[in-house]
C-alpha positions as CSV (number, residue, x, y, z in Angstrom):
1,X,-12.8,-20.2,42.4
2,X,-10.5,-20.7,39.4
3,X,-7.0,-19.5,39.5
4,X,-7.3,-17.0,36.7
5,X,-10.5,-15.6,38.2
6,X,-8.8,-15.0,41.6
7,X,-5.9,-13.2,40.0
8,X,-8.3,-11.1,37.8
9,X,-10.3,-10.1,40.8
10,X,-7.1,-9.1,42.7
11,X,-6.0,-7.0,39.7
12,X,-9.4,-5.4,39.4
13,X,-9.4,-4.5,43.1
14,X,-6.2,-2.5,42.9
15,X,-7.8,0.6,41.2
16,X,-10.7,0.4,43.6
17,X,-8.5,0.3,46.6
18,X,-6.3,3.1,45.5
19,X,-9.3,5.4,44.5
20,X,-11.4,4.7,47.5
21,X,-9.3,3.6,50.5
22,X,-6.1,5.5,49.8
23,X,-7.7,8.9,49.3
24,X,-7.4,9.9,52.9
25,X,-3.7,9.1,52.8
26,X,-3.1,11.3,49.7
27,X,-5.5,14.1,50.5
28,X,-3.2,17.1,50.4
29,X,-2.8,20.2,48.2
30,X,0.9,20.2,47.9
31,X,2.9,19.2,45.9
32,X,1.5,20.6,42.7
33,X,2.1,18.2,39.8
34,X,1.5,19.5,36.2
35,X,-0.5,22.4,37.7
36,X,-2.8,20.1,39.7
37,X,-3.1,19.6,43.4
38,X,-1.7,16.2,44.4
39,X,-5.2,14.7,45.2
40,X,-6.5,15.6,41.7
41,X,-3.4,14.3,40.0
42,X,-3.7,11.0,42.0
43,X,-7.4,10.6,40.9
44,X,-6.6,11.5,37.3
45,X,-3.6,9.1,37.3
46,X,-5.7,6.2,38.5
47,X,-8.5,7.0,36.0
48,X,-5.9,6.6,33.3
49,X,-4.3,3.5,34.8
50,X,-7.5,1.6,35.5
51,X,-8.0,0.3,31.9
52,X,-4.5,-1.0,32.0
53,X,-5.2,-3.1,35.2
54,X,-8.6,-4.2,33.8
55,X,-7.0,-5.3,30.5
56,X,-4.4,-7.3,32.4
57,X,-7.2,-8.9,34.4
58,X,-9.0,-9.8,31.2
59,X,-5.8,-11.3,29.7
60,X,-5.2,-13.4,32.9
61,X,-8.8,-14.6,32.9
62,X,-8.6,-15.5,29.2
63,X,-5.3,-17.3,29.7
64,X,-6.2,-19.5,32.7
65,X,-9.9,-20.0,31.8
66,X,-10.3,-20.3,28.0
67,X,-13.8,-20.4,26.6
68,X,-15.3,-23.7,25.7
69,X,-14.8,-24.7,22.1
70,X,-18.3,-26.4,21.6
71,X,-20.3,-23.5,22.9
72,X,-23.2,-21.7,21.4
73,X,-22.6,-19.5,18.3
């Protein structure tokens, strides 16, 4: 596996791990943040942060594995 691909997959796994595996750890009603229970705030926060992580993964992939110049149009 290429270096950029490995880093991109690790970055892409962060939102998945925090939304799926960390939910039992943050499953509580208190504290209330911006009027939302903590669990709902956690999920909403990661929904907003996921595109940031995926964009960073895209940039890493593009940096370490540039497309071929003589490819198809």
